[in-house]
N, C-alpha and C positions, 0 to 999 in steps of 0.2 A: 853132365857130359860136356867135354870140350869139343865143340864142333868147328870144323874149318870147311870153307867153301871155295872151290875154284870156279869163279864166275866169268864165263866167257860170253861177252856181248855178241849179238848177231853180226856186228862189224868185224869180229875177230879179236878185239882187245880183251885181255884177260886180267882180272884182278883177283887177289887172294884175300879173303876176309875171315876173321873169327867172329863169333857171336858173343857179345858181352852185355848182360842185362837187357836183352832184346834188341840190341843195336849192333850195327856193323862196327868192328874194331880191327885194328892192325893185328896181323898174326903175331902170336907170342907163345913160346914154349911148344911142347908136343901136343898134338891133337889126338883125341880118342877116336875120332872118325872124320874122314875127309870125303866130301861129296862134290859132285859136279864135274869132275875131271872127264874131259871128252864130251861134255854136253854144252848146250847153249843156255843162257840165262837172261831173263828180263825181270824188271822189278815188280811186275804184276799186270794183270788185265784190268780194264776199266769198262764198266757199263755206265754210260753217261745219260741214259734215259731208261731207268728201271721203274717198275711198280711192284715192289715186293708184297704189297697188301693182298693181292689175289694171284692165283695161278694163270688165269686167263682174263681177258677184258670183258667181264660180265657186269661191271659197275656195282657189284655188291659191296656190303660192308667188309672192312678189312678182317683178315683171319690171322690173329696174332701167332698161333702155333705154326701155321703154314708159312707165315712170313719169316719166322725164325729158322724154320727148316730150309726155306729157299735161300736165306742168307748163308747158311752153312754149306749148302750145295754149291753156291757161287764161289765161296772161299776155297772149297776142295777142288774146284775146277781152275783155280788160279786167279780169281778176281780179288784184287786187294783194295779196289776203290769202286764204290757204287754210288751214283747220284740218283736218288729216288725223286722223281718229279711230281710227287704229290698224289693224293687220293681224296676221297670224300670224308675221311676221318684221319686220326693221328696214329694209326697202327704202326707205321714205320718210325715215327718220332719216339713212340713208347719203346719200340724194339731197341733203338739206340741207347736208351736209358737203362734197359734191363739186361742186355747181353754184353758181357765184357769185350773190349776191343780185340783181344787176342783170339776170340772165338768167332769172329765175323769180319767181313771187310770193313775198311773205313767207310762210313756212310754219311753223306750229306743229303738232306732231305727237305723238300717243300712239305708244308702241312696240307691244309685243305685248299683245294684249287679254287681260284676266283674266276667267275664269268659274269654274264648279265642274264636277266630273265630271257629265256628262249635261246640263249647262246651256247647251250651244251645239252647233254642228256638231262632231262628234267629231274630235279632233286639231287643231282650228283655234286654240283659245285655250290659254293657260297655265292649268292647272287648280289652283285654290286648295284645298288640303287643310286639314282642321281644324288650326288653330294656325299656318298658314303665311301668313295674309293680310298681316300687318304686313311681313314680310320681302319678300313678292312685290310689294307696293305700293311699298315703298322701292326695290326693284330696277327696277320699271317706271318710276318717276319719274326714276331716274337714267339709264335708257336712252332715254327719250322726250325730246321737246323742248317741254316746257311742259304736257303732258297725260298723265293716266292714264285708261284706258278700262275700265269694268266692264260686263259683261253683267248687267243687273239682274234679268231674268227670261227664261224660255224655255218653250215649250210641251212638256209631257210627254204621250206618247201616251195617249189616253183620259182625260186629266185636264184639259188646257189649260195655259195659262201659269202658272208658279209662280215665286216669288222665288228667286234664287240666293244672296242675301245678306240678313241681317237689317238692320234700321235701324241698330243699333249697329255692325255691321261696316262699313256704308257710311260712317258717321260716323268710324270709325277710319281708313278709307281717305282721307277728306278731310283729316283731321288730319296723317297721315303724308306725304301728297302735298304739303300746304302747307309742311311743314317743309323740303321739297326744292325749293320754289318752283314747284310744279306745281298745275294745276287737275284736277278729276275730272269726267269725263263719264260718264253712265249711260244705257245703252240700256234702254228699257222700252216694251213694248207691252201690258202687263197693266193691270188695273184699279187695284190697290192700290199697286203699286210706285212710281208717280210721287210720291204723297204721302210715302212713306217716304224717297225720295231727296231731296225738298225739305226735309223735317224734318232729314235727316242733313247738310244743308248743301252738297250737290253744286253745282258751278258751272254745269253745263250738263246739261239734260235732253234726251236724244236721242229723238225721236218723241213720247213723253209724251202720247199721245192722250187719256188720261183725267185729265189735270191739272184740278183743280177751281178755282173762283174763289178759294177760300181759299189753295190751293197757290200760285196765281199772285200773289196779294197778298204772300205771304211771300217768294216768289222775287224779285218786283219790288222789295221793300223793300231787298234787298241787291244789286240790279242784276244778278241772275242771268240766264242764257241759256236759251232754249228753241228747239230746232231741230226743227220738226214733220215735216220731210221729206215733205210731202204727195204729191209726185209719186211718191216711192218707195212710199208706202202705196197710192196708186192702182194702181200696177203689181202690188203684192202681192195686192190684192183681185182683180184680173183673173186672176192666176196661180192663186189658191186657188178662185175662183168666188164671185160676190157672195153667193150663198145658202148657202154652206158655213158650218160653225161658225166657222172662222177669219175668213172673209170678212165674215160678219155682225158679228163682234166689231169688226173694223177699220172697217166702215161706221159702226157706232155711235160708235167713237172719232173718226172724221172729223166726225161731226155735233157732237160735243163741242168739237172744235177750232173749227169754224165758229161755235159759240155763244160761244166765249170768247177767240178770238185777238185781236180788237180791244181788248177790255177788258184783256188781258194787257199790251199796249203801253201803255195808259193807266195801268196799275199800275206801270210802270217796268221790266217785263221786257224784256230784249233778245231780241225774236223775230227769229230769223235764218234765212236760206235755207241749205239743204243739199241736195246732189244724191244722196248715198248710192248712187251707181252706177246710179240709175234713168236719169239722163242724165249726160253728161260734165260736168266742172267748167266747161268753156267754155260750157255752156248753162245755167248757174245762174240766169239771168234767167227761165227757164221756171218755176222754183219761185216767184219773186216774182210772176209773173203768176197762178199758181195760188193763192197766198196772197191776192191781191186778189179772186179769185173766192170765197174762203172768208170774206171779210168785212173785210179790211184796206182802208183807203183807199189811193189811189195814193201819197200821201206816206208812209204807213206801210210799204207794200210796198217803196218805194224805199229807205227807211231799213233795212228788213230785209235787203236785198241789198247795201247799201253802208255808210252811215254807222254804223249800229248795231253791226255787227260790229267795225268799227275802234274805236269808242268802248269797247266791252265788253272789248277786249284792250289798251286803253291807248294807242291810236294816234291820230294827228291825223285829224280828221274833215273838215277843210277844206283850205285852202291857206295855212296860217300860215307866216310867215317862218321859215326854218331847218328846216322840216319836210321830209321826203323829197318830191322833185318828182315826185309820181305824179298822173296825171289821165287820165280817160277823156272824150274829147270826142264829143258826140252831135249829129246834125243836127237834132233836134227835142227838145222838152221831154219827158222821161220821165214827167212828171206828166200829160201829155196822152196819151202812148202808151208804156206800159211795154215794149212790144215793141221799141222802138228800142234798148233795152239789148243786144239781140242783134246789133246792127249799128253798133258804134262807128266813127266816122270816123278817130279817132286814139287811140292808147294811148301814154302817156308813163310810163316807169318810171325813177326816179332821174334824171330829166332826159333820158333817152335815148328817142328815138322808136322804139317797138316796132312800130307800124304807123301 
């Protein structure tokens, strides 16, 4: 079937595209069907901190069938790029290899997460012993699909969150991962570790509630990524209790996010949406809405859940000729109502109608 799409971006600019061999092409000849007239279009949603291996954060072994189902649900909801930030096993790496790209989002994934003894849930991560970091990062880069994930800090009983790695060790991880063509993401909820991670050159700061303006300026200068996962932090505060020691720390961190998130975008940081199992990847738009409540404009929040993640990973952010024919069609402008992102009218993946 000869499909033609009228693709009106949220800023009002409209382009007309045909689909040819799964890519956008210049219109030619008569179309059998025209879609999109009167609707808005974005190239897809991005979940930049996903964990497809499990439906909830229960730290169990990966569920291959469930992971495949969750990837399909995400695609049907309009997610065309998913950055899976690792698990205790290689469930998502195996998913990438066995499910053809047209039936799932683009997926980049860390393999097994790295921490130190006592530096995360017992038995979940690969433990980095003294002198083993370089070899384990090299192995993690080889088994992953574009990412290595470090647990940068973790609370110790009676002490609070402490760093798992020195700044030099994180810089070593970045260097070795880069040699293998991978990026490094660092989990951090502590006060000092975000600054260490930025100085070490990490590509993506996960959570990073205590990033300073200076950190964000440095991260933005190199086009780095920040995934605040606000919905997940909200859930963690509720779990811990808002007035508990941990809850108070996280509330302070969220106040820092609210104070700095808009300026981070203005500094060139790729502020991205991530679900982190607080909601499913198919609901990543909820994080965009929460970021808007934290201080992002509607345009910034839309970028966070769509264009910015694509740009940060070197993908097309529009509907350029010969780029993959991916689009999410919306019945109203997301700049007027971010909630419409939860209810796309059509999803196109490599030129195929997903819904």
